[in-house]
KEKE-3310 file (N, C-alpha, C; in steps of 0.2 Angstrom, whole numbers, plus 5000, padded with zeros to 4 digits):
npx = (5307:5295:5286:5286:5282:5269:5263:5264:5256:5243:5241:5239:5227:5219:5206:5197:5204:5201:5187:5185:5192:5186:5173:5177:5182:5170:5162:5169:5171:5157:5154:5163:5160:5146:5148:5154:5144:5135:5142:5144:5130:5128:5137:5132:5120:5124:5131:5121:5111:5119:5122:5110:5105:5108:5122:5138:5139:5128:5122:5112:5100:5099:5090:5085:5086:5076:5065:5062:5057:5051:5052:5064:5078:5092:5097:5102:5106:5116:5127:5130:5136:5146:5159:5166:5165:5171:5184:5188:5198:5198:5185:5175:5164:5149:5133:5117:5100:5082:5069:5054:5037:5023:5009:5006:4997:4989:4978:4972:4975:4981:4995:5003:5019:5037:5045:5059:5070:5084:5101:5104:5117:5127:5121:5123:5135:5135:5126:5117:5106:5105:5110:5102:5091:5080:5072:5070:5077:5088:5082:5084:5078:5068:5054:5051:5050:5057:5053:5050:5048:5039:5031:5026:5018:5008:5002:4997:5003:5014:5030:5032:5019:5008:5008:5002:5009:5006:5008:5012:5017:5031:5025:5014:5004:4993:4998:5001:5008:5010:5018:5029:5033:5049:5058:5061:5065:5074:5076:5086:5080:5064:5057:5061:5058:5044:5038:5043:5047:5057:5064:5071:5081:5079:5066:5059:5062:5055:5042:5040:5041:5053:5063:5080:5084:5089:5086:5095:5113:5123:5136:5150:5164:5182:5188:5181:5185:5189:5178:5174:5184:5182:5169:5171:5179:5171:5161:5167:5171:5158:5151:5139:5127:5123:5119:5129:5129:5133:5131:5129:5123:5112:5105:5102:5096:5101:5114:5112:5107:5119:5127:5119:5121:5134:5133:5126:5134:5145:5137:5135:5148:5151:5143:5148:5161:5159:5154:5164:5174:5170:5171:5185:5190:5184:5191:5204:5203:5199:5210:5220:5215:5216:5230:5235:5244:5255:5258:5261:5273:5281:5281:5288:5300:5305:5299:5293:5278:5274:5279:5271:5258:5260:5262:5250:5242:5247:5244:5230:5230:5236:5226:5216:5221:5223:5209:5205:5213:5209:5195:5196:5201:5190:5181:5186:5186:5172:5169:5175:5168:5156:5158:5152:5140:5125:5110:5095:5084:5071:5066:5066:5056:5052:5063:5067:5064:5074:5086:5093:5100:5097:5106:5118:5134:5147:5158:5174:5183:5199:5199:5189:5196:5207:5201:5194:5205:5213:5204:5201:5213:5214:5203:5207:5217:5211:5202:5210:5215:5209:5210:5224:5228:5223:5231:5244:5243:5244:5250:5265:5267:5254:5249:5256:5251:5239:5228)
npy = (5282:5290:5281:5273:5283:5285:5273:5272:5283:5279:5269:5276:5280:5267:5263:5270:5267:5254:5253:5259:5251:5238:5241:5243:5230:5222:5227:5225:5211:5207:5211:5204:5190:5191:5192:5180:5171:5175:5173:5160:5156:5160:5152:5140:5141:5142:5130:5120:5123:5121:5108:5102:5099:5110:5112:5117:5121:5122:5115:5119:5118:5130:5145:5142:5150:5160:5152:5140:5126:5109:5108:5115:5107:5096:5087:5071:5067:5061:5058:5069:5078:5071:5068:5081:5085:5074:5075:5088:5097:5100:5097:5089:5080:5075:5075:5070:5076:5074:5086:5092:5098:5091:5080:5071:5057:5049:5036:5044:5057:5071:5080:5094:5093:5094:5085:5075:5067:5056:5050:5037:5033:5042:5054:5053:5058:5071:5078:5078:5071:5057:5052:5057:5049:5041:5031:5015:5014:5021:5023:5010:5001:4999:5009:5015:5027:5041:5051:5065:5065:5073:5075:5062:5061:5071:5065:5054:5042:5027:5019:5009:5010:5012:5025:5037:5046:5060:5069:5082:5077:5078:5080:5087:5080:5073:5062:5048:5037:5023:5021:5014:5019:5019:5025:5036:5053:5065:5082:5097:5107:5115:5114:5102:5092:5094:5094:5087:5074:5060:5050:5037:5041:5035:5031:5043:5049:5040:5043:5056:5055:5058:5052:5050:5062:5075:5087:5094:5096:5093:5100:5098:5106:5104:5114:5128:5140:5139:5140:5150:5149:5135:5136:5145:5138:5127:5133:5137:5125:5119:5127:5138:5131:5127:5132:5138:5140:5147:5144:5156:5163:5156:5157:5171:5177:5172:5176:5190:5190:5187:5198:5207:5203:5207:5220:5224:5220:5229:5241:5238:5237:5251:5257:5252:5257:5271:5274:5269:5278:5290:5286:5285:5297:5305:5299:5303:5317:5320:5315:5325:5337:5334:5333:5346:5355:5347:5344:5357:5359:5350:5355:5367:5362:5359:5350:5348:5353:5343:5331:5331:5330:5317:5309:5309:5304:5291:5286:5285:5275:5264:5261:5258:5247:5238:5235:5230:5218:5211:5210:5203:5191:5187:5185:5174:5165:5164:5158:5146:5141:5139:5129:5117:5121:5131:5126:5128:5121:5123:5133:5128:5125:5137:5141:5133:5136:5145:5138:5135:5126:5115:5118:5131:5135:5144:5153:5159:5171:5176:5189:5194:5196:5204:5216:5223:5226:5235:5245:5249:5254:5265:5272:5275:5284:5295:5298:5303:5315:5328:5329:5328:5339:5349:5348:5350:5363:5370:5383:5385:5394:5398:5385:5381:5389:5383:5375)
npz = (5185:5185:5182:5194:5203:5199:5201:5215:5219:5215:5225:5236:5240:5243:5245:5236:5224:5223:5222:5210:5201:5204:5198:5185:5182:5184:5174:5162:5163:5162:5149:5141:5144:5141:5127:5124:5127:5117:5105:5106:5105:5092:5085:5088:5081:5068:5066:5069:5059:5047:5049:5048:5035:5027:5023:5018:5005:4991:4976:4962:4949:4935:4940:4952:4963:4961:4959:4967:4964:4959:4945:4942:4940:4941:4928:4924:4936:4950:4943:4935:4943:4950:4944:4945:4959:4965:4962:4967:4977:4994:4997:5008:5009:5000:4994:4986:4983:4982:4982:4987:4990:4999:5005:5019:5026:5038:5045:5054:5054:5044:5037:5030:5022:5020:5007:5006:4997:4999:4998:5008:5013:5008:5013:5027:5028:5026:5034:5050:5051:5050:5062:5071:5073:5084:5086:5078:5061:5049:5035:5029:5022:5006:5002:5014:5027:5036:5050:5060:5078:5083:5071:5069:5081:5078:5067:5074:5073:5074:5075:5061:5057:5043:5031:5019:5006:4997:4982:4970:4954:4942:4930:4934:4939:4951:4963:4973:4986:4997:5012:5025:5042:5046:5054:5068:5071:5081:5080:5081:5074:5072:5060:5054:5063:5064:5052:5041:5029:5026:5013:5003:4990:4978:4979:4980:4968:4960:4965:4961:4948:4941:4935:4933:4938:4949:4963:4970:4975:4989:4998:5009:5016:5020:5028:5035:5031:5018:5010:5001:4991:4987:4982:4971:4963:4960:4953:4942:4936:4934:4927:4918:4918:4930:4947:4961:4977:4993:5011:5017:5007:5005:5017:5021:5032:5043:5042:5044:5057:5064:5061:5067:5081:5082:5081:5092:5102:5101:5105:5118:5123:5121:5130:5142:5142:5141:5154:5161:5158:5164:5177:5178:5175:5186:5197:5194:5194:5207:5213:5208:5214:5227:5228:5225:5231:5232:5219:5215:5222:5215:5203:5206:5209:5197:5189:5173:5163:5154:5160:5171:5166:5160:5171:5178:5168:5167:5179:5177:5167:5174:5184:5175:5169:5179:5182:5169:5169:5180:5176:5164:5169:5178:5168:5160:5170:5172:5159:5160:5170:5164:5155:5152:5147:5146:5152:5142:5140:5145:5137:5124:5115:5110:5103:5093:5080:5077:5076:5088:5100:5115:5124:5128:5125:5130:5119:5117:5108:5103:5099:5107:5119:5116:5110:5121:5129:5121:5118:5131:5135:5127:5131:5144:5142:5135:5145:5155:5150:5152:5167:5168:5161:5168:5180:5175:5172:5183:5193:5201:5213:5216:5219:5230:5240:5242:5253)
capx = (5305:5288:5281:5286:5278:5262:5260:5263:5250:5236:5240:5239:5220:5217:5198:5195:5206:5198:5180:5185:5195:5181:5168:5179:5182:5164:5159:5173:5169:5151:5154:5167:5155:5140:5150:5156:5138:5132:5146:5142:5124:5128:5141:5128:5115:5127:5132:5114:5108:5123:5122:5103:5103:5110:5128:5142:5138:5123:5122:5105:5099:5098:5084:5083:5085:5070:5059:5064:5052:5053:5054:5071:5081:5098:5096:5108:5107:5122:5133:5131:5141:5151:5166:5169:5165:5176:5191:5189:5202:5194:5178:5175:5159:5144:5127:5112:5093:5076:5066:5048:5032:5018:5004:5007:4991:4988:4971:4969:4977:4985:4999:5007:5026:5042:5047:5066:5073:5091:5105:5106:5124:5130:5118:5125:5142:5135:5121:5116:5099:5105:5112:5096:5086:5080:5069:5070:5083:5089:5081:5088:5074:5064:5047:5052:5050:5059:5049:5051:5044:5033:5026:5022:5013:5003:4999:4995:5006:5019:5035:5029:5013:5007:5005:5002:5012:5003:5012:5011:5023:5035:5021:5008:4998:4992:4999:5003:5010:5010:5025:5030:5037:5054:5062:5058:5071:5073:5081:5086:5076:5057:5054:5063:5054:5037:5035:5048:5047:5063:5063:5076:5081:5075:5058:5057:5062:5049:5036:5039:5041:5059:5068:5087:5085:5089:5084:5101:5118:5125:5143:5153:5171:5186:5190:5176:5189:5190:5171:5174:5188:5179:5163:5173:5182:5166:5157:5171:5171:5152:5149:5133:5122:5122:5120:5132:5127:5136:5126:5127:5118:5105:5102:5104:5093:5106:5120:5109:5107:5126:5129:5115:5124:5140:5132:5123:5140:5148:5133:5136:5155:5151:5140:5152:5167:5157:5153:5171:5178:5168:5174:5192:5191:5182:5196:5210:5201:5199:5218:5223:5212:5219:5237:5237:5250:5261:5259:5264:5279:5285:5282:5293:5307:5308:5296:5289:5271:5273:5280:5265:5253:5262:5261:5242:5239:5250:5240:5224:5232:5237:5219:5212:5225:5221:5202:5205:5216:5204:5189:5197:5202:5184:5177:5189:5183:5165:5168:5177:5163:5150:5161:5147:5135:5119:5104:5090:5079:5064:5064:5068:5051:5051:5069:5068:5064:5080:5091:5096:5099:5095:5112:5122:5141:5151:5164:5178:5188:5205:5197:5185:5200:5211:5197:5193:5211:5215:5199:5202:5219:5212:5198:5211:5221:5206:5198:5214:5218:5207:5213:5231:5229:5222:5237:5250:5242:5245:5256:5269:5266:5247:5248:5259:5247:5233:5227)
capy = (5286:5292:5275:5272:5288:5284:5267:5274:5287:5275:5265:5281:5279:5261:5261:5273:5263:5247:5254:5260:5245:5233:5243:5242:5223:5219:5229:5221:5204:5206:5212:5198:5184:5191:5191:5173:5168:5177:5170:5153:5155:5161:5147:5134:5141:5140:5122:5117:5124:5118:5100:5099:5099:5116:5111:5123:5124:5118:5115:5118:5120:5138:5148:5139:5156:5163:5148:5133:5121:5103:5108:5117:5101:5094:5081:5067:5065:5062:5058:5076:5081:5067:5069:5087:5085:5069:5078:5095:5098:5104:5095:5084:5075:5078:5070:5073:5075:5077:5090:5096:5098:5086:5079:5064:5056:5042:5035:5048:5064:5073:5086:5096:5092:5094:5078:5075:5060:5056:5044:5036:5032:5049:5059:5053:5061:5079:5080:5074:5067:5049:5051:5060:5044:5039:5024:5012:5015:5027:5021:5004:4997:5003:5011:5017:5034:5043:5057:5068:5062:5078:5074:5056:5063:5074:5060:5049:5036:5024:5015:5003:5012:5014:5031:5039:5052:5063:5075:5083:5075:5083:5082:5091:5075:5072:5055:5046:5030:5021:5019:5012:5023:5015:5028:5042:5057:5071:5087:5104:5112:5113:5112:5095:5088:5095:5094:5084:5067:5058:5044:5035:5046:5032:5031:5050:5050:5037:5046:5062:5054:5062:5048:5050:5069:5077:5094:5098:5093:5097:5099:5101:5107:5102:5120:5133:5146:5138:5139:5154:5146:5129:5139:5148:5133:5123:5137:5137:5118:5117:5132:5142:5126:5126:5138:5136:5145:5146:5144:5163:5166:5152:5159:5178:5180:5170:5181:5196:5189:5187:5205:5211:5202:5211:5227:5224:5219:5236:5245:5236:5240:5258:5259:5251:5261:5278:5274:5268:5284:5295:5284:5286:5305:5307:5297:5307:5324:5320:5315:5331:5342:5332:5334:5352:5357:5342:5345:5364:5358:5346:5361:5372:5359:5359:5345:5351:5352:5337:5326:5331:5326:5310:5306:5309:5299:5285:5284:5282:5269:5259:5260:5254:5241:5233:5233:5226:5212:5208:5209:5197:5185:5185:5182:5168:5160:5162:5154:5140:5138:5137:5125:5112:5124:5133:5123:5132:5117:5126:5138:5125:5125:5143:5143:5128:5139:5149:5133:5136:5120:5116:5120:5136:5134:5151:5152:5165:5172:5180:5196:5196:5198:5210:5222:5227:5229:5240:5250:5251:5258:5272:5276:5278:5290:5300:5300:5307:5321:5334:5330:5329:5346:5354:5347:5353:5371:5373:5388:5383:5399:5397:5378:5380:5392:5379:5371)
capz = (5191:5184:5183:5201:5207:5197:5205:5222:5219:5215:5231:5242:5242:5241:5244:5230:5218:5223:5220:5202:5198:5204:5193:5178:5181:5183:5167:5157:5163:5160:5142:5138:5145:5137:5120:5123:5126:5111:5100:5107:5102:5085:5083:5088:5076:5061:5066:5068:5052:5042:5050:5047:5029:5023:5021:5016:4998:4987:4969:4959:4942:4935:4941:4958:4968:4960:4958:4970:4963:4956:4938:4942:4942:4938:4924:4924:4943:4953:4938:4932:4948:4953:4942:4947:4966:4968:4960:4969:4983:4999:4998:5013:5007:4996:4993:4981:4985:4978:4987:4985:4995:4999:5010:5022:5029:5042:5046:5059:5052:5038:5038:5024:5024:5015:5006:5005:4995:5001:4997:5015:5015:5007:5017:5033:5029:5026:5039:5056:5051:5052:5069:5075:5073:5091:5086:5071:5057:5044:5028:5028:5017:5002:5003:5021:5029:5043:5051:5067:5083:5083:5066:5071:5086:5075:5063:5078:5070:5078:5071:5058:5054:5036:5029:5012:5004:4991:4979:4963:4951:4938:4925:4936:4941:4958:4964:4980:4987:5004:5015:5032:5046:5048:5059:5070:5073:5085:5077:5084:5070:5073:5054:5053:5068:5064:5045:5035:5028:5023:5010:4999:4984:4972:4980:4979:4960:4957:4967:4958:4941:4939:4932:4937:4940:4956:4965:4973:4977:4995:4999:5015:5015:5026:5032:5034:5028:5011:5007:4995:4986:4984:4978:4965:4959:4958:4948:4936:4933:4932:4921:4919:4918:4937:4952:4967:4983:5000:5016:5018:5002:5006:5023:5023:5038:5048:5042:5047:5064:5066:5061:5073:5087:5083:5082:5099:5106:5101:5109:5125:5124:5121:5136:5148:5142:5143:5161:5164:5157:5169:5183:5178:5175:5192:5201:5193:5196:5214:5215:5207:5219:5234:5228:5222:5234:5230:5212:5215:5224:5210:5198:5209:5209:5191:5184:5168:5162:5150:5164:5176:5162:5159:5178:5179:5163:5169:5185:5174:5163:5179:5187:5170:5168:5185:5181:5164:5170:5184:5172:5159:5173:5179:5162:5159:5175:5170:5153:5162:5175:5160:5150:5150:5143:5150:5150:5141:5138:5146:5131:5118:5111:5106:5100:5088:5073:5076:5076:5094:5104:5122:5129:5126:5127:5128:5114:5118:5103:5105:5098:5112:5124:5114:5109:5128:5131:5117:5119:5138:5135:5123:5136:5150:5140:5134:5151:5159:5147:5156:5174:5167:5158:5174:5184:5172:5171:5190:5194:5208:5218:5218:5221:5236:5245:5242:5259)
cpx = (5297:5284:5280:5281:5270:5259:5259:5257:5243:5235:5239:5232:5217:5210:5196:5197:5203:5191:5180:5187:5190:5175:5170:5179:5175:5161:5163:5171:5162:5150:5157:5162:5149:5142:5151:5149:5134:5135:5144:5135:5124:5132:5136:5122:5118:5128:5126:5111:5112:5122:5115:5101:5106:5117:5132:5141:5132:5123:5115:5105:5098:5091:5081:5081:5078:5064:5062:5059:5055:5055:5061:5075:5088:5097:5102:5109:5114:5128:5135:5136:5147:5158:5170:5170:5170:5183:5193:5192:5198:5187:5179:5170:5153:5139:5122:5105:5088:5072:5059:5043:5026:5013:5005:5001:4991:4980:4968:4970:4981:4989:5003:5015:5031:5045:5054:5068:5081:5094:5107:5113:5128:5128:5121:5132:5141:5130:5121:5110:5100:5106:5107:5091:5086:5076:5069:5077:5083:5088:5085:5084:5070:5057:5046:5053:5053:5056:5051:5046:5038:5028:5022:5017:5007:4999:4996:4997:5012:5024:5031:5022:5013:5004:5005:5004:5009:5007:5010:5018:5026:5030:5014:5003:4999:4993:5001:5004:5010:5017:5024:5034:5043:5059:5059:5065:5069:5078:5080:5082:5069:5054:5056:5059:5047:5034:5039:5048:5053:5062:5070:5076:5078:5068:5056:5057:5056:5042:5034:5040:5047:5064:5075:5088:5085:5087:5091:5107:5121:5132:5145:5161:5175:5187:5185:5179:5190:5184:5172:5178:5185:5173:5166:5176:5176:5162:5161:5171:5164:5149:5142:5126:5120:5123:5123:5132:5130:5130:5124:5122:5112:5102:5104:5101:5098:5112:5118:5109:5114:5128:5125:5118:5130:5139:5129:5129:5144:5144:5135:5143:5155:5148:5144:5158:5165:5157:5160:5175:5176:5171:5181:5194:5189:5188:5202:5209:5202:5207:5221:5221:5216:5226:5239:5243:5256:5263:5263:5271:5284:5286:5288:5300:5309:5304:5292:5282:5270:5274:5274:5259:5254:5261:5254:5240:5241:5246:5233:5225:5233:5230:5215:5215:5223:5214:5202:5208:5211:5197:5190:5198:5195:5180:5180:5187:5176:5164:5170:5171:5157:5152:5156:5141:5129:5113:5098:5084:5072:5061:5065:5062:5050:5058:5071:5069:5070:5086:5096:5095:5097:5100:5116:5129:5145:5157:5168:5183:5194:5203:5193:5189:5204:5207:5196:5199:5213:5210:5199:5208:5218:5208:5202:5214:5217:5203:5203:5217:5216:5210:5221:5233:5229:5228:5243:5249:5243:5251:5259:5267:5259:5246:5250:5255:5241:5233:5222)
cpy = (5288:5287:5273:5276:5287:5278:5268:5278:5284:5271:5270:5281:5273:5259:5264:5269:5257:5248:5255:5254:5239:5235:5242:5234:5220:5221:5225:5214:5202:5206:5206:5192:5185:5190:5184:5169:5169:5173:5162:5151:5155:5155:5140:5134:5140:5133:5118:5117:5121:5110:5097:5100:5105:5115:5117:5126:5119:5120:5114:5119:5127:5140:5146:5145:5159:5159:5141:5128:5115:5103:5111:5111:5100:5087:5078:5064:5066:5062:5064:5080:5077:5068:5075:5087:5080:5071:5084:5094:5102:5102:5089:5078:5079:5072:5074:5071:5077:5080:5093:5096:5092:5085:5072:5063:5049:5041:5040:5056:5065:5079:5087:5096:5094:5087:5079:5068:5061:5050:5043:5036:5039:5054:5059:5056:5069:5082:5076:5071:5060:5048:5054:5055:5041:5032:5022:5013:5020:5024:5015:5000:5001:5004:5012:5024:5035:5050:5059:5065:5067:5077:5067:5057:5066:5070:5054:5042:5033:5021:5009:5005:5014:5021:5032:5046:5054:5069:5076:5082:5080:5085:5086:5086:5074:5064:5054:5039:5029:5019:5017:5017:5018:5018:5034:5046:5063:5076:5093:5109:5110:5111:5105:5091:5088:5093:5092:5077:5065:5051:5043:5039:5042:5032:5038:5051:5046:5040:5052:5061:5058:5058:5048:5057:5070:5085:5097:5093:5097:5095:5102:5101:5105:5108:5125:5139:5145:5138:5144:5152:5140:5131:5141:5143:5129:5127:5137:5131:5117:5121:5135:5137:5125:5132:5135:5141:5142:5146:5151:5165:5162:5154:5166:5180:5178:5174:5188:5196:5190:5194:5209:5210:5206:5218:5228:5224:5226:5241:5244:5238:5247:5260:5258:5256:5269:5278:5273:5275:5290:5293:5286:5293:5307:5305:5302:5314:5325:5320:5321:5336:5340:5334:5341:5355:5353:5343:5352:5363:5355:5351:5365:5369:5357:5354:5349:5349:5345:5331:5325:5328:5319:5306:5305:5303:5292:5282:5281:5276:5263:5257:5256:5247:5236:5231:5229:5219:5208:5206:5203:5190:5182:5182:5175:5163:5159:5158:5147:5137:5136:5133:5119:5115:5127:5130:5127:5128:5119:5130:5135:5125:5131:5145:5138:5131:5143:5144:5134:5129:5121:5118:5125:5135:5140:5149:5159:5165:5176:5188:5199:5198:5204:5216:5226:5230:5235:5246:5253:5256:5265:5276:5279:5284:5296:5303:5304:5313:5327:5334:5331:5336:5351:5354:5351:5361:5374:5377:5386:5388:5398:5390:5378:5383:5388:5375:5366)
cpz = (5191:5185:5190:5205:5205:5201:5212:5223:5219:5221:5237:5245:5240:5240:5238:5224:5217:5220:5212:5199:5198:5199:5186:5177:5180:5176:5162:5157:5161:5152:5139:5139:5141:5129:5119:5123:5119:5105:5100:5104:5095:5082:5082:5083:5069:5061:5065:5061:5047:5042:5049:5040:5024:5020:5020:5010:4995:4980:4966:4952:4941:4936:4948:4963:4967:4960:4961:4970:4959:4949:4937:4945:4939:4934:4924:4931:4945:4948:4935:4937:4950:4951:4945:4955:4969:4967:4963:4976:4988:5001:5003:5011:5003:4995:4988:4985:4980:4984:4984:4991:4994:5005:5013:5026:5032:5042:5050:5057:5046:5039:5031:5026:5018:5014:5003:5003:4996:4999:5004:5017:5014:5012:5024:5034:5028:5030:5045:5056:5053:5059:5074:5076:5080:5091:5078:5068:5052:5037:5026:5023:5012:5004:5011:5022:5035:5044:5058:5072:5084:5077:5067:5076:5083:5070:5067:5075:5074:5073:5068:5055:5047:5035:5022:5011:4998:4989:4972:4959:4946:4932:4927:4939:4948:4959:4972:4981:4995:5006:5022:5035:5048:5053:5061:5073:5077:5083:5081:5080:5070:5066:5052:5057:5067:5057:5040:5035:5024:5019:5006:4993:4978:4973:4979:4971:4957:4959:4963:4950:4938:4935:4936:4939:4947:4957:4967:4974:4983:4996:5006:5013:5021:5030:5030:5030:5021:5007:5001:4989:4983:4980:4971:4960:4956:4953:4942:4932:4931:4927:4923:4919:4926:4942:4958:4972:4989:5005:5018:5013:5002:5012:5025:5029:5044:5048:5045:5054:5067:5066:5066:5079:5088:5084:5090:5104:5107:5105:5116:5127:5125:5128:5142:5148:5143:5151:5164:5163:5162:5176:5184:5179:5182:5197:5200:5195:5204:5217:5214:5212:5226:5234:5225:5225:5232:5223:5211:5217:5219:5204:5200:5209:5202:5186:5179:5167:5159:5155:5169:5172:5161:5166:5179:5174:5164:5175:5182:5171:5168:5182:5182:5169:5173:5184:5175:5165:5175:5180:5167:5163:5175:5174:5160:5164:5174:5164:5155:5166:5170:5154:5148:5147:5148:5147:5149:5138:5139:5141:5125:5113:5107:5102:5094:5081:5072:5076:5082:5098:5111:5127:5125:5129:5125:5124:5115:5112:5106:5104:5103:5118:5122:5113:5116:5130:5127:5118:5126:5138:5132:5128:5141:5148:5139:5140:5156:5156:5151:5163:5173:5165:5164:5178:5181:5171:5178:5190:5201:5214:5221:5222:5228:5241:5246:5249:5258)
residu = (MET:LEU:VAL:ARG:MET:ALA:TRP:ARG:ASN:ILE:LEU:ARG:ASN:PRO:ARG:ARG:THR:LEU:VAL:VAL:THR:THR:ALA:ILE:ALA:VAL:GLY:ILE:ALA:GLY:CYS:VAL:LEU:ALA:MET:ALA:VAL:ASN:ILE:GLY:MET:VAL:THR:ASP:MET:ILE:HIS:THR:THR:ILE:SER:ASN:GLY:LEU:GLY:HIS:LEU:GLN:VAL:HIS:GLY:PRO:GLY:TRP:ASP:GLU:ARG:PRO:GLU:LEU:GLU:VAL:ARG:ILE:GLU:GLY:GLY:ARG:GLU:ALA:LEU:ALA:PRO:GLU:LEU:GLU:SER:LEU:SER:GLY:VAL:GLN:ALA:TRP:SER:THR:ARG:VAL:ARG:SER:ASP:GLY:LEU:VAL:ALA:SER:PRO:ARG:ALA:SER:VAL:GLY:VAL:ALA:VAL:ILE:GLY:VAL:ASP:PRO:GLU:ARG:GLU:ALA:ARG:VAL:SER:GLU:TRP:SER:THR:SER:VAL:VAL:GLN:GLY:ASN:TRP:LEU:GLU:GLU:PRO:ARG:GLN:LEU:VAL:VAL:GLY:THR:GLU:LEU:ALA:ARG:ARG:LEU:GLN:ALA:ASP:LEU:GLY:SER:LYS:VAL:VAL:VAL:SER:VAL:GLN:ASP:LEU:GLN:GLY:ASN:LEU:THR:GLY:ARG:ALA:TYR:ARG:LEU:GLY:GLY:LEU:LEU:GLU:SER:ASP:LEU:GLY:ALA:ILE:ASP:ASP:ALA:THR:VAL:PHE:MET:HIS:ILE:ARG:ASP:ALA:GLN:GLY:LEU:PHE:GLU:MET:GLY:SER:SER:ILE:SER:GLU:GLY:VAL:VAL:THR:VAL:ILE:ASP:ASP:ARG:GLU:ILE:PRO:ALA:VAL:GLN:SER:GLU:LEU:GLU:ALA:ARG:LEU:GLY:GLU:ALA:PHE:GLU:VAL:ARG:SER:TRP:GLU:GLN:LEU:GLU:PRO:VAL:LEU:VAL:TYR:MET:ILE:GLU:ALA:PHE:ASP:SER:VAL:ALA:TRP:VAL:LEU:TYR:ALA:ALA:VAL:TYR:ILE:ALA:MET:SER:PHE:GLY:ILE:ALA:ASN:VAL:LEU:MET:MET:ALA:VAL:PHE:GLU:ARG:THR:ARG:GLU:ILE:GLY:MET:MET:ARG:ALA:MET:GLY:MET:GLY:ARG:VAL:ARG:VAL:MET:GLY:LEU:ILE:LEU:MET:GLU:GLY:VAL:PHE:VAL:THR:GLY:LEU:GLY:LEU:LEU:ALA:GLY:ILE:GLY:LEU:ALA:LEU:LEU:GLY:VAL:TRP:ALA:LEU:ARG:ASP:GLY:ILE:ASP:ILE:SER:ALA:PHE:ALA:GLY:SER:LEU:ASP:ASP:TYR:ALA:ILE:GLY:THR:ARG:LEU:THR:PRO:VAL:LEU:ARG:TRP:SER:ASP:LEU:TRP:ASP:PRO:VAL:ILE:ILE:GLY:ALA:ILE:THR:ALA:VAL:LEU:SER:GLY:ILE:TRP:PRO:ALA:TRP:ARG:ALA:SER:ARG:ALA:GLN:PRO:ALA:ASP:ALA:LEU:ARG:HIS:VAL)
# end
């Protein structure tokens, strides 16, 4: 009976109920949709960073964290890692690299670059570099380079052009060799497109006079949730002669940005729910004042104070529930409408360094739907306590004289 009375009461003034419900719906829809866009952007950043060379895990020689230089290497090359990585469950793919800095020069220009030597076949399984090639091929021949289209433009070089890569080798000697541009790639990361040179790992080992040594091993896992377990197992197998780091440890700035997005989301939720609480409280107070005589009559007929409070609180919950349902429906409709992504190519140049692609696709998590519902219900109850208490304190004789 109490539920039926509460439902009828909110329909007695449909215009006021509609205004408040619409305000709640728009606020909730805006929050959920904004969260979906933010989560989509963060997800894209993580995917882009991991697929552009970071991987889920990396293995280095001891001291790499403090001094990521050529001298900190893994002696023995891929054979030092292969037995453990091949037999470790949860590993999807792995590859090895040589990494250092250098200078690439064409007849017209020179640019400081990161020089990365890769195993072409294995690298294709752990990163998207091979599929980012838009002209030429992915290191199919020796003494061949793959560079970004932007770097080629800066060098004023074309596919097939000869360039010289100069580096400081493992012994500290300046050396250089000539290579042909065999491929041009376009990456979502500005650092890859602007200032990175890829070559076969054997060419890199020869250029740096490293023998069979490598700079790092890169690992991808089958399930992202298994990264900590795979990392722990790999550390136990390899021992203290190696450093195993997850992508979160290698890119703490990205982790900080993700945490910052979550904090911003809660600030946004707080602003919406505070505004929503005032709206609900206002509606209930108006309803109480308009129905003072009616409440007095119910009190005179024997309705207890607790039931009066329950009636008013239930009305607030109903109004909030309608707004939440409408808001979540609008949010789901918005996510569906943006399922093909939001084109932000006009800002791509300024977002490359943040690993944000040219199209943002909203990603909706279940928690983004449950959180508003739970917090909304709590807000409705808290907002209705004062009006409900005022209504329950009404004295039947005084209320009946109210005009």
